C-alpha positions in Angstrom: 14.6 -4.1 2.2 13.3 -1.4 4.5 15.0 1.3 2.4 13.5 -0.2 -0.8 10.0 0.0 0.7 10.5 3.6 1.9 11.8 4.6 -1.6 8.8 2.8 -3.2 6.3 4.5 -0.9 7.8 7.9 -1.6 7.9 7.4 -5.4 4.3 6.2 -5.3 3.2 9.1 -3.2 4.9 11.7 -5.5 3.9 9.8 -8.6 0.2 9.7 -7.6 0.2 13.3 -6.6 1.6 14.7 -9.9 -1.1 15.6 -12.5 -0.4 14.3 -16.1 -2.3 13.2 -19.1 -1.5 9.6 -18.4 -2.4 9.9 -14.7 -4.9 7.0 -14.4 -2.5 4.5 -16.1 0.5 5.8 -14.1 -1.5 5.7 -10.9 -2.6 2.2 -11.4 0.9 1.0 -12.3 2.3 2.7 -9.1 -0.4 1.2 -7.0 0.2 -2.3 -8.4 3.9 -2.0 -7.8 3.4 -0.9 -4.2 0.9 -3.7 -3.6 3.3 -6.3 -5.0 6.1 -5.0 -2.7 3.9 -5.0 0.3 2.6 -8.5 -0.5 6.2 -9.6 -0.7 6.9 -8.1 2.7 3.8 -9.7 4.2 4.7 -13.1 2.7 8.1 -13.0 4.6 6.0 -13.8 7.7 7.2 -10.9 10.0 3.6 -9.6 10.4 0.2 -11.3 10.9 -1.4 -8.3 9.2 -1.0 -4.6 8.6 -2.5 -1.7 6.7 -1.0 1.0 4.5 -2.5 4.4 3.6 -1.0 7.2 1.6 -2.8 10.5 1.7 -2.3 13.9 0.3 -4.1 17.2 0.7 -6.5 16.0 -2.0 -7.4 12.8 -0.2 -6.5 9.1 -0.1 -4.1 8.0 -2.8 -3.7 4.4 -1.6 -5.1 2.2 1.0 -5.0 -1.5 1.5 -4.9 -4.1 4.2 -2.7 -7.3 4.2 -3.1 -10.4 6.3 -5.3 -10.9 9.3 -6.4 -8.6 12.1 -7.4 -11.7 14.0 -5.6 -14.8 12.8 -7.7 -17.2 15.0 -11.0 -15.9 13.7 -9.5 -15.5 10.2 -10.7 -11.8 10.2 -8.9 -10.0 7.3 -7.0 -6.8 7.9 -8.9 -4.2 5.9 -8.7 -0.5 5.3 -11.1 0.1 8.2 -9.3 -2.1 10.7 -8.0 -0.2 13.7 
């Protein structure tokens, strides 16, 4: 599972960084696929919450939080959670 996630992260990073005519649709599809895999990982229950960010020299390509930063207070894990 870990290798699959790493492969997906790398493919998303390279796919998002490559300029093409269909860039917006390809980017959205890659982000959706990554989000689905990360939600699957979160739903396995190993983590209360986590954040993922993929950046390039041009800026942020993907960022999203999953689960809770504080489960007792039901505070969501967001892109600005430290």
